[in-house]
BATORKE-438980 format. One line per field, with one value per residue (C-alpha): x, y, z; residue in three letters; residue number from 1. Coordinates in nm, 4 decimals. Layout:
N
c1 <- c(X,...)
c2 <- c(Y,...)
c3 <- c(Z,...)
aa <- c(ALA,...)
i <- c(NUM,...)
This chain:
428
c1 <- c(0.4096,0.1552,-0.1103,0.1132,0.2013,-0.1847,-0.2549,0.0716,-0.0912,-0.4182,-0.2831,-0.1121,-0.3859,-0.5835,-0.2662,-0.1755,0.0296,0.2448,0.2907,0.4114,0.6401,0.8269,0.7942,0.9711,1.2446,1.3065,1.3631,1.5808,1.8551,1.8397,1.9531,2.2830,2.3295,2.6163,2.5402,2.4293,2.1785,1.9672,2.0160,1.8852,1.5917,1.4853,1.5106,1.2585,1.0250,0.9950,0.9463,0.6719,0.5161,0.4729,0.3233,0.2474,0.5842,0.6762,0.6068,0.7915,1.1442,1.4233,1.5751,1.9346,2.1960,2.5737,2.5764,2.4929,2.6829,2.7136,2.5230,2.1995,2.1953,2.2303,1.9071,1.7003,1.7466,1.6737,1.3342,1.1994,1.2687,1.0763,0.8052,0.7833,0.7842,0.5101,0.2777,0.3214,0.2655,-0.0468,-0.2052,-0.3294,-0.4938,-0.8086,-1.0430,-1.3372,-1.6730,-1.9787,-2.3187,-2.7103,-2.9419,-3.3230,-3.4069,-3.1788,-3.0256,-2.6950,-2.5105,-2.5566,-2.4522,-2.1415,-2.0712,-2.0708,-1.8498,-1.6242,-1.5648,-1.5354,-1.2552,-1.1065,-1.1145,-1.2099,-1.5161,-1.5904,-1.9423,-2.0111,-2.4128,-2.6538,-2.6820,-2.4783,-2.3190,-2.2602,-2.4953,-2.8209,-3.1334,-3.1598,-3.4986,-3.4308,-3.1480,-3.1618,-3.2266,-2.9782,-3.0667,-2.7936,-2.7001,-2.2932,-2.0924,-1.7317,-1.7268,-1.4263,-1.4800,-1.5023,-1.7528,-1.9683,-1.9607,-2.0017,-2.3266,-2.4102,-2.3293,-2.5523,-2.8400,-2.8524,-2.7229,-2.3642,-2.0385,-1.6441,-1.4205,-1.0851,-0.9354,-1.0892,-0.9131,-0.9036,-0.9302,-0.6009,-0.5603,-0.4303,-0.5188,-0.8353,-0.6534,-1.0338,-1.3018,-1.5062,-1.8698,-2.0513,-2.3495,-2.2743,-2.2132,-2.5049,-2.6938,-2.4158,-2.4407,-2.4283,-2.0741,-2.0889,-2.0924,-1.7995,-1.5515,-1.2944,-1.1013,-0.8099,-0.7769,-0.7457,-0.7275,-1.0759,-1.0184,-1.3309,-1.3257,-1.4262,-1.4324,-1.3280,-1.2429,-1.0941,-0.8910,-0.7791,-0.5074,-0.5209,-0.2759,-0.0485,-0.1040,0.0916,-0.2060,-0.4090,-0.5489,-0.7428,-0.7672,-0.9583,-0.9710,-0.9191,-0.9840,-0.8359,-0.8379,-0.7025,-0.8248,-0.6928,-0.4909,-0.2911,-0.0785,0.1373,0.4776,0.4757,0.3041,0.3764,0.1752,0.3939,0.2807,0.4019,0.2338,-0.1331,-0.3134,-0.6539,-0.8735,-1.1551,-1.4944,-1.3709,-1.0497,-0.7934,-0.5831,-0.4110,-0.1459,0.0095,0.0858,0.2983,0.6015,0.7794,0.6456,0.4034,0.4454,0.0656,-0.0514,0.0071,-0.0722,-0.4880,-0.7004,-0.7355,-0.5529,-0.7162,-0.4397,-0.5611,-0.4654,-0.3087,-0.4030,-0.3625,-0.6282,-0.8544,-0.9764,-1.3041,-1.4665,-1.4191,-1.6990,-1.6124,-1.3137,-1.4011,-1.1040,-0.8485,-0.5359,-0.1868,-0.1275,0.0402,0.3793,0.3143,0.5358,0.4198,0.6000,0.6351,0.5522,0.6660,0.9577,1.0401,1.3863,1.4988,1.8448,1.9306,2.0434,2.1189,2.3805,2.5583,2.9163,2.8956,2.6906,2.3723,2.3312,2.0635,1.9523,1.6108,1.5014,1.5940,1.6279,1.9129,1.9080,2.2059,2.1989,2.5549,2.4867,2.2999,2.3900,2.2630,2.1005,2.0059,1.7011,1.6746,1.8437,1.9220,1.9650,2.0963,1.9433,2.0242,1.7668,1.9396,1.7555,1.9163,1.6326,1.4927,1.3548,1.4358,1.1627,1.4057,1.4345,1.3288,1.0241,0.8896,0.9838,0.5793,0.5862,0.8777,0.8093,0.5232,0.7436,0.6994,1.0124,1.0155,1.1832,1.1171,1.1274,1.2195,0.8153,0.6977,0.6844,0.6743,0.8216,0.7513,1.0389,0.9186,1.0915,1.2755,1.4748,1.6439,2.0186,2.0893,1.8822,1.9859,1.8716,1.8795,1.9737,1.8059,1.9623,1.7385,1.7912,1.5592,1.4648,1.3397,1.2376,1.3633,1.5494,1.7074,1.9341,1.8804,2.0728,1.7350,1.5838,1.5640,1.5251,1.2840,1.1922,0.9198,0.9650,0.9011,1.1697,1.0861,0.9669,0.7766,0.6886,0.4034,0.2557,-0.1265,-0.3033,-0.6212,-0.8692,-1.1741,-1.4308,-1.7179,-1.6248,-1.8707,-1.6534,-1.7102)
c2 <- c(-1.6893,-1.3726,-1.5752,-1.5291,-1.1712,-1.0602,-1.2890,-1.1046,-0.7373,-0.8423,-0.9289,-0.6221,-0.4148,-0.4384,-0.2770,0.1337,0.2442,0.4008,0.0242,-0.1237,0.1782,0.1006,-0.2458,-0.2118,0.0299,-0.2190,-0.4809,-0.2697,-0.1659,-0.5184,-0.5911,-0.4619,-0.6925,-0.8935,-1.2362,-1.3214,-1.5439,-1.2168,-1.0125,-1.2935,-1.3207,-0.9589,-0.9701,-1.2780,-1.1248,-0.7613,-0.9617,-1.1223,-0.8364,-0.7362,-0.4345,-0.2050,-0.1659,0.0073,0.3517,0.2726,0.1558,0.4409,0.5122,0.3539,0.6416,0.6041,0.6366,0.2726,-0.0621,-0.1611,-0.4722,-0.3255,-0.0694,-0.3473,-0.5713,-0.2504,-0.1787,-0.5419,-0.5711,-0.2406,-0.3734,-0.7179,-0.5318,-0.3215,-0.5932,-0.7943,-0.4300,-0.4083,-0.7700,-0.7812,-0.4639,-0.7175,-0.8957,-0.6601,-0.4808,-0.6414,-0.4099,-0.5515,-0.3149,-0.4597,-0.1667,-0.1944,0.0283,0.2748,0.5359,0.4581,0.7018,0.5901,0.2708,0.4126,0.6402,0.3502,0.1469,0.4337,0.4954,0.1507,0.0506,0.3753,0.3481,0.6739,0.6427,0.9152,0.9182,1.0824,1.0667,1.3020,1.6027,1.9200,1.6985,1.3824,1.2076,1.3491,1.4210,1.1380,1.0268,0.9927,0.7566,0.4456,0.1994,-0.0367,-0.3475,-0.4900,-0.7444,-0.8533,-0.9641,-0.9266,-0.9649,-0.8558,-0.4739,-0.5379,-0.7832,-0.5308,-0.3105,-0.4952,-0.5838,-0.2313,-0.1412,-0.4110,-0.3554,0.0207,-0.0277,0.1792,0.0984,0.1892,0.4456,0.3508,0.6262,0.8893,1.1944,1.4770,1.8527,1.8775,1.5681,1.3555,0.9604,0.9845,0.7269,0.6128,0.4317,0.6515,0.5421,0.6304,0.5398,0.2797,0.4166,0.1519,-0.1841,-0.3216,-0.6921,-0.7828,-0.7466,-0.9988,-1.3520,-1.2595,-1.0754,-1.3317,-1.1260,-1.2051,-0.9814,-0.5960,-0.6747,-0.7210,-0.9267,-0.8779,-1.0474,-0.7079,-0.9163,-1.2375,-1.2685,-1.5068,-1.4577,-1.7260,-1.5853,-1.6697,-1.5774,-1.5905,-1.8457,-1.7050,-1.4432,-1.6522,-1.7126,-1.5828,-1.2657,-1.1891,-0.8483,-0.8410,-0.5796,-0.5408,-0.2847,-0.2132,-0.0701,0.2539,0.2937,0.0477,0.2675,0.0309,0.1138,-0.1021,-0.3594,-0.6281,-0.9724,-1.2173,-1.3537,-1.7419,-1.7442,-1.7351,-2.0643,-2.1612,-2.5023,-2.6066,-2.7742,-3.0485,-3.1055,-2.9462,-2.6828,-2.4075,-2.1184,-1.7831,-1.7250,-1.4255,-1.4376,-1.1874,-0.9661,-0.6932,-0.3124,-0.2413,0.1542,0.1518,0.5426,0.5000,0.3505,0.0074,-0.1429,-0.3195,-0.5757,-0.8351,-1.1783,-1.3619,-1.7841,-2.0291,-2.0957,-2.3433,-2.7184,-2.6446,-2.9093,-2.6693,-2.4754,-2.2778,-2.1730,-2.3631,-2.1722,-1.8848,-1.8453,-1.6702,-1.3704,-1.0252,-0.8838,-0.5997,-0.3953,-0.2628,0.0602,-0.0158,0.1859,0.5820,0.7335,1.0931,1.2165,1.4980,1.6938,2.0331,2.3197,2.3866,2.3910,2.1684,2.0664,1.8301,1.5566,1.4410,1.0490,0.8435,0.4950,0.3378,-0.0121,-0.0774,0.2801,0.5404,0.9335,1.1791,1.5172,1.5732,1.9700,2.2579,2.5814,2.9218,2.9320,3.3007,3.4061,3.0317,2.7065,2.4193,2.0759,1.7845,1.4407,1.0786,0.7993,0.4551,0.0961,-0.2108,-0.3965,-0.1745,-0.4274,-0.2358,0.0032,0.3301,0.3288,0.6138,0.4847,0.3645,0.6904,0.8619,0.7305,0.8430,1.2039,1.2117,1.1698,1.4858,1.7345,2.0916,2.3019,2.3482,2.7073,2.6460,2.7798,2.4672,2.6776,2.5026,2.5487,2.3312,2.2811,2.5728,2.3160,1.9756,1.7653,1.4209,1.3379,1.0703,0.7480,0.3807,0.0155,0.1341,0.4525,0.7870,1.1508,1.4483,1.8883,2.0576,2.4137,2.6345,2.9837,3.1136,3.4544,3.4591,3.2191,2.8683,2.8471,2.8100,2.5441,2.1539,1.9727,1.7237,1.4016,1.1280,0.8120,0.4318,0.2472,-0.0669,-0.2485,-0.5763,-0.7714,-0.9920,-1.2438,-1.1652,-1.4511,-1.4645,-1.6990,-1.5703,-1.8784,-2.0121,-1.7879,-1.9313,-1.9167,-1.6206)
c3 <- c(1.3865,1.2605,1.5025,1.7685,1.7207,1.7398,2.0156,2.2452,2.0529,2.2429,2.5556,2.6177,2.4662,2.7881,2.9993,3.0213,2.7620,2.9950,3.1616,2.8231,2.7991,3.1151,3.0289,2.6958,2.8290,3.0554,2.8258,2.5534,2.8338,2.8963,2.5356,2.6235,2.9061,3.0004,2.8626,2.5441,2.7301,2.8524,2.5455,2.3366,2.6082,2.6234,2.2065,2.2167,2.4935,2.2689,1.9644,2.1086,2.2493,1.8629,1.6952,1.9835,2.0879,1.7836,1.9467,2.2567,2.1216,2.2364,1.8999,1.8540,1.9208,1.9719,2.3623,2.3127,2.3001,1.9340,1.9815,2.1746,1.8755,1.5939,1.7985,1.8327,1.4897,1.4032,1.6547,1.4437,1.1369,1.2119,1.3231,1.0460,0.7573,1.0282,0.9634,0.6182,0.5749,0.6903,0.5504,0.2605,0.4979,0.4395,0.6684,0.8038,0.9007,1.0506,0.9408,0.9691,0.8209,0.6424,0.3441,0.4569,0.1629,-0.0094,0.0820,0.4657,0.3676,0.2056,0.4879,0.7525,0.5499,0.4836,0.8859,0.9653,0.7362,0.6766,0.3594,0.1077,-0.1090,-0.2963,-0.4248,-0.7826,-0.7788,-0.9148,-0.6446,-0.5514,-0.2930,-0.5168,-0.2899,-0.4175,-0.1991,0.1040,0.0027,-0.3605,-0.2904,-0.3907,-0.0747,0.0785,0.2902,0.4871,0.7507,0.7219,1.0078,1.0189,0.6280,0.3895,0.2763,-0.0674,-0.0281,0.1875,-0.0734,-0.3442,-0.2086,-0.1994,-0.5703,-0.6851,-0.4885,-0.5731,-0.9526,-0.9198,-1.0155,-0.9103,-1.1388,-1.0445,-1.3674,-1.1291,-1.1142,-0.8766,-0.9778,-1.0244,-1.2568,-1.0717,-0.9722,-0.6870,-0.4344,-0.3335,-0.4148,-0.6525,-0.6646,-0.9752,-1.1828,-1.4969,-1.7991,-1.9164,-1.7727,-1.6042,-1.4728,-1.1004,-0.9520,-0.6846,-0.8798,-1.0854,-0.8339,-0.6463,-0.2950,-0.1177,0.1604,0.1113,-0.3024,-0.5107,-0.8542,-1.1325,-1.5105,-1.7041,-2.0637,-2.2502,-2.6299,-2.8061,-3.1781,-3.4070,-3.6748,-4.0058,-4.1446,-3.8544,-3.6107,-3.3685,-3.3457,-3.1980,-2.8117,-2.5624,-2.4211,-2.0543,-1.9178,-1.5527,-1.2955,-0.9903,-0.7348,-0.3462,-0.0374,-0.0661,0.2269,0.1481,-0.0648,-0.2693,-0.3848,-0.7410,-0.8058,-1.1315,-1.3026,-1.3798,-1.6472,-1.6283,-1.2780,-1.5701,-1.6086,-1.6990,-1.6174,-1.8670,-1.7800,-1.9966,-1.8115,-2.0504,-1.9230,-2.0986,-1.9837,-2.0155,-2.4059,-2.3203,-2.0971,-1.8213,-1.5951,-1.6986,-1.4510,-1.3403,-1.2455,-0.8485,-0.7853,-0.9063,-0.7393,-0.9213,-1.2462,-1.5866,-1.7502,-2.0215,-1.9114,-2.2753,-2.2938,-2.5776,-2.7104,-2.5637,-2.7334,-2.9307,-2.6638,-2.3849,-2.3277,-1.9843,-1.7692,-1.4780,-1.2899,-1.3419,-1.1563,-1.0811,-0.8682,-0.8739,-0.6897,-0.4728,-0.2961,0.0478,0.2536,0.6140,0.8679,0.8220,1.0005,1.0448,1.0339,1.1749,1.0912,1.2632,1.3223,1.0181,0.8143,1.0352,1.0903,0.8341,0.6673,0.8464,0.8205,0.9951,0.9636,1.0906,1.0050,0.6340,0.5262,0.5995,0.5093,0.4332,0.4153,0.2144,0.1209,0.2838,0.0805,0.0008,-0.3571,-0.4318,-0.2290,-0.1285,0.0506,-0.1354,0.0569,-0.0676,0.0351,-0.0533,0.0762,0.0369,0.0933,0.2122,0.0078,-0.2114,-0.4448,-0.7900,-0.6368,-0.6430,-1.0172,-1.2280,-1.3469,-1.0060,-0.8869,-0.7971,-0.4364,-0.3420,-0.4705,-0.2088,0.0558,0.3092,0.3410,0.5095,0.6859,1.0336,1.2902,1.6561,1.6910,1.5124,1.1486,0.8638,0.5162,0.2320,-0.0599,-0.3550,-0.5890,-0.6663,-0.9161,-0.8916,-0.8559,-0.8473,-0.9700,-0.9384,-0.7828,-0.3817,-0.3966,-0.5076,-0.4685,-0.4404,-0.4611,-0.2790,-0.3170,0.0356,-0.0631,0.2846,0.2107,0.6197,0.7792,0.8059,1.1230,1.3430,1.1149,1.0975,0.8079,0.8361,0.5955,0.6202,0.4305,0.4715,0.6757,0.5215,0.1526,0.1902,-0.1372,-0.0963,-0.3387,-0.4133,-0.5967,-0.7449,-0.8898,-1.1458,-1.1223,-1.3880,-1.7294,-2.0253,-2.3138,-2.6469)
aa <- c(MET,PHE,GLY,GLN,MET,LEU,LEU,ALA,ALA,SER,LEU,ILE,LEU,ALA,GLN,PRO,ALA,GLU,ASP,LEU,GLU,SER,GLN,VAL,ARG,ASP,LEU,ALA,ARG,GLN,LEU,GLY,ALA,ASP,THR,ILE,GLU,GLU,ARG,GLU,ALA,ALA,GLU,LYS,GLN,LEU,LEU,GLU,LEU,GLY,LEU,PRO,ILE,LEU,GLU,HIS,LEU,PRO,PRO,PRO,ASN,GLN,ARG,MET,PRO,ALA,GLU,MET,ARG,GLN,ARG,ILE,ASP,ARG,ILE,ARG,LEU,GLN,LEU,GLN,GLN,GLN,ARG,ALA,ALA,ALA,SER,VAL,ASP,GLY,THR,LYS,VAL,THR,LEU,SER,MET,LYS,ASP,ARG,PRO,VAL,GLY,GLU,ALA,LEU,SER,ALA,LEU,GLU,LYS,GLN,SER,GLY,ASN,LYS,ILE,VAL,ALA,ARG,LEU,PRO,GLY,ALA,ASP,GLY,MET,GLY,ASP,ALA,GLU,ASP,GLN,PRO,LYS,ILE,THR,LEU,ASP,VAL,LYS,ASP,VAL,PRO,PHE,TRP,GLN,ALA,LEU,ASN,GLN,VAL,LEU,ASP,GLN,ALA,GLN,LEU,THR,ILE,ASP,ILE,PHE,ALA,MET,ASP,ASP,ASN,GLY,ARG,PRO,LEU,GLN,SER,VAL,VAL,VAL,THR,PRO,PRO,LEU,GLY,ALA,GLN,ALA,ALA,LYS,THR,PRO,ARG,THR,SER,TYR,HIS,GLY,ALA,PHE,ARG,PHE,GLU,PRO,ILE,SER,ILE,THR,GLY,ARG,ARG,GLY,LEU,ALA,ASP,PRO,ALA,GLU,SER,GLY,LEU,GLU,VAL,LEU,LEU,GLU,THR,GLN,TRP,GLU,PRO,LYS,LEU,SER,PRO,ILE,THR,MET,SER,PHE,PRO,ARG,ASP,SER,LEU,GLN,ALA,PHE,TYR,ASN,ASP,GLY,SER,GLN,THR,ARG,SER,SER,ARG,HIS,GLY,SER,GLU,LEU,LEU,GLY,ALA,ARG,GLN,ALA,GLY,ALA,ARG,PHE,PRO,LEU,HIS,LEU,GLU,LEU,PRO,PRO,HIS,LYS,ALA,LYS,ARG,ILE,GLU,LYS,LEU,THR,GLY,HIS,LEU,LYS,VAL,LEU,LEU,PRO,GLY,ARG,MET,GLU,THR,PHE,ARG,PHE,GLY,PRO,LEU,PRO,GLY,PRO,GLY,LYS,PHE,LYS,GLU,LYS,LYS,GLY,GLU,VAL,THR,VAL,MET,VAL,ASP,ARG,VAL,ALA,LYS,ASN,ALA,ASP,ALA,TRP,GLU,ILE,HIS,LEU,ARG,LEU,ARG,PHE,ASP,ASP,ALA,ALA,GLY,ALA,LEU,GLN,SER,HIS,LEU,LEU,ASP,TRP,VAL,GLU,ASP,ASN,PRO,ALA,TRP,LEU,GLU,ALA,PRO,ASP,GLY,LYS,LYS,VAL,PRO,PRO,GLY,THR,TYR,GLN,PRO,THR,GLN,VAL,GLY,GLU,SER,GLU,TYR,GLY,VAL,ALA,TYR,LEU,PHE,PRO,LEU,THR,GLY,ASP,ILE,GLN,ASP,TYR,SER,PHE,VAL,TYR,SER,THR,PRO,ALA,ALA,LEU,VAL,GLU,LYS,SER,ILE,PRO,PHE,GLU,ILE,LYS,ASN,LEU,ASP,LEU,PRO)
i <- c(1,2,3,4,5,6,7,8,9,10,11,12,13,14,15,16,17,18,19,20,21,22,23,24,25,26,27,28,29,30,31,32,33,34,35,36,37,38,39,40,41,42,43,44,45,46,47,48,49,50,51,52,53,54,55,56,57,58,59,60,61,62,63,64,65,66,67,68,69,70,71,72,73,74,75,76,77,78,79,80,81,82,83,84,85,86,87,88,89,90,91,92,93,94,95,96,97,98,99,100,101,102,103,104,105,106,107,108,109,110,111,112,113,114,115,116,117,118,119,120,121,122,123,124,125,126,127,128,129,130,131,132,133,134,135,136,137,138,139,140,141,142,143,144,145,146,147,148,149,150,151,152,153,154,155,156,157,158,159,160,161,162,163,164,165,166,167,168,169,170,171,172,173,174,175,176,177,178,179,180,181,182,183,184,185,186,187,188,189,190,191,192,193,194,195,196,197,198,199,200,201,202,203,204,205,206,207,208,209,210,211,212,213,214,215,216,217,218,219,220,221,222,223,224,225,226,227,228,229,230,231,232,233,234,235,236,237,238,239,240,241,242,243,244,245,246,247,248,249,250,251,252,253,254,255,256,257,258,259,260,261,262,263,264,265,266,267,268,269,270,271,272,273,274,275,276,277,278,279,280,281,282,283,284,285,286,287,288,289,290,291,292,293,294,295,296,297,298,299,300,301,302,303,304,305,306,307,308,309,310,311,312,313,314,315,316,317,318,319,320,321,322,323,324,325,326,327,328,329,330,331,332,333,334,335,336,337,338,339,340,341,342,343,344,345,346,347,348,349,350,351,352,353,354,355,356,357,358,359,360,361,362,363,364,365,366,367,368,369,370,371,372,373,374,375,376,377,378,379,380,381,382,383,384,385,386,387,388,389,390,391,392,393,394,395,396,397,398,399,400,401,402,403,404,405,406,407,408,409,410,411,412,413,414,415,416,417,418,419,420,421,422,423,424,425,426,427,428)
């Protein structure tokens, strides 16, 4: 299906945007045709046109027949889910250079991939003088972003800081390149890749509990990083997915069960893999496998409610998400707006300990001239498995009547399994 989607998308790229818009408009009208055959055929054609039509699908409204609205919602949701799922496939880059400064290589990778790269190297600009930078020779064609970057880092003897913070103490969701604290082994031989993700073993430790045999085990510390533009919502490691295969033919599984929640708001994460102790004759892990569960945002949708305060509640649904404004009221020298966000299937992403991503959703008041008023403060009012409530306080002393309330959020959440496979780890 995804291959068909890419083929359809490539075919329509050659036609002007206005032709595609006209085609989508005509097919959308057929979604309300008299016969079910016509309606089914139109829906099938729209899905085959793929992701580019998302910009041209008409928003459902009450003037449309109910079935037409349902079909448009269904088409938009399927395409949004496809877009989110495709985002984990990763970016390919092409780069050829000889004896060029590392800063030039990093800039080229950032431009091609769309992934922000922050260099924290000696020098006022974080890069130092070009003539003093390590020189890079690289010739890659259509290779994954992480593989190309690792080759650059190995040549320049640099590393990545996944725990870097910005000036406000918040995690930098970027690839932060820094000199290592000490000597380091090359990353390329020990790193594995899956689409937009890279996996690198950091250390391996064996422990034999003498007083308590249950404390015996093998621990592999694994680092994962994802392309910054991916912006995962939540990430977890199902421990039961872990399995190790040794050079003597033996196998062991995870010594711990359940699922470990990983920090998705940083640029990467480190987490321990706990294994049962291998047999004495095992000298090397030939293969270490497992997977992560990642919840990804679909296309961002913008909801606009106004004029305010309005005759009653506002409510609008796009894709899997419904946004409701329950209350607009004067509060001293400000206006208070109560919003509720509901997902058809939130996969637990609205639990209180996972809500950082919701707090990043933009919200503002907008005047007729386009001037935006951001909220001064906000606080949660409701937290559930699939519904979240928040009260925004806008510093607006005058009347709110001519303003609109605007809110932006992903319209779909998609869960993907990301496998990892680490090879050739010598046992301690």
